[in-house]
C-alpha positions as CSV (number, residue, x, y, z in Angstrom):
1,X,137.1,215.5,-60.6
2,X,134.9,212.6,-60.1
3,X,134.7,209.8,-57.5
4,X,134.1,206.1,-58.2
5,X,133.3,205.0,-61.8
6,X,132.4,208.3,-63.3
7,X,134.3,210.1,-66.0
8,X,138.0,210.4,-65.6
9,X,139.4,213.8,-65.0
10,X,140.7,215.7,-68.1
11,X,143.5,217.5,-66.2
12,X,146.5,215.1,-66.1
13,X,147.3,216.4,-62.6
14,X,143.9,215.6,-61.2
15,X,144.0,212.2,-62.9
16,X,147.3,211.4,-61.4
17,X,146.0,212.4,-57.9
18,X,143.0,210.2,-58.3
19,X,145.1,207.3,-59.5
20,X,147.4,207.7,-56.4
21,X,144.5,208.0,-54.0
22,X,142.8,204.8,-55.5
23,X,146.0,202.8,-55.4
24,X,147.0,203.8,-51.9
25,X,143.5,203.7,-50.3
26,X,142.7,201.2,-47.5
27,X,140.4,198.5,-48.8
28,X,136.9,198.6,-47.4
29,X,136.2,195.4,-45.4
30,X,133.4,193.5,-47.0
31,X,130.5,192.8,-44.6
32,X,129.6,189.1,-44.7
33,X,126.1,188.3,-45.8
34,X,124.2,186.6,-43.1
35,X,122.2,183.6,-44.5
36,X,119.6,182.3,-42.1
37,X,119.8,178.7,-41.1
38,X,116.3,178.0,-42.7
39,X,116.8,179.3,-46.2
40,X,113.4,178.2,-47.5
41,X,111.6,180.2,-44.7
42,X,113.8,183.2,-45.5
43,X,112.9,183.1,-49.3
44,X,109.2,182.6,-48.4
45,X,109.2,185.6,-46.2
46,X,110.8,187.7,-49.0
47,X,108.3,186.5,-51.6
48,X,105.5,187.2,-49.2
49,X,106.7,190.7,-48.6
50,X,107.0,191.5,-52.3
51,X,103.6,189.9,-53.0
52,X,101.9,192.0,-50.4
53,X,103.1,195.3,-52.0
54,X,102.7,194.0,-55.6
55,X,99.0,193.2,-55.3
56,X,98.0,196.6,-54.0
57,X,100.0,198.4,-56.6
58,X,98.5,196.2,-59.4
59,X,94.9,196.9,-58.2
60,X,95.6,200.7,-58.4
61,X,96.8,200.4,-62.1
62,X,94.2,197.9,-63.3
63,X,91.0,199.1,-64.9
64,X,87.7,197.9,-63.5
65,X,87.3,195.6,-66.6
66,X,90.7,194.0,-66.1
67,X,89.9,193.6,-62.4
68,X,86.7,191.8,-63.3
69,X,88.5,189.5,-65.8
70,X,91.2,188.6,-63.2
71,X,88.7,187.9,-60.6
72,X,86.8,185.6,-62.9
73,X,89.9,183.8,-63.8
74,X,90.7,183.4,-60.2
75,X,87.2,182.1,-59.4
76,X,87.4,179.6,-62.2
77,X,90.7,178.3,-61.0
78,X,89.3,178.0,-57.4
79,X,86.0,176.6,-58.1
80,X,86.2,175.1,-61.6
81,X,88.3,172.1,-60.4
82,X,87.1,168.6,-60.9
83,X,85.7,166.9,-57.9
84,X,88.0,164.1,-56.6
85,X,86.5,160.7,-56.8
């Protein structure tokens, strides 16, 4: 017999027992999601946390040539901007 959304039981008695259990079970109270008052700061923190992990993993998987190309592209974006007049 399975629990949850798995295969249904083939034995009709087990299936009947499962149906009765599901229909008479107490509902699980949903826990409310707590949204912080400053949503933009919360989303910023989540993105920062993912970015901190992502960059390290990316460096492990990149080849030295790919790293050099990415660094060159970053340097061009950083220093290749036109000077403001």
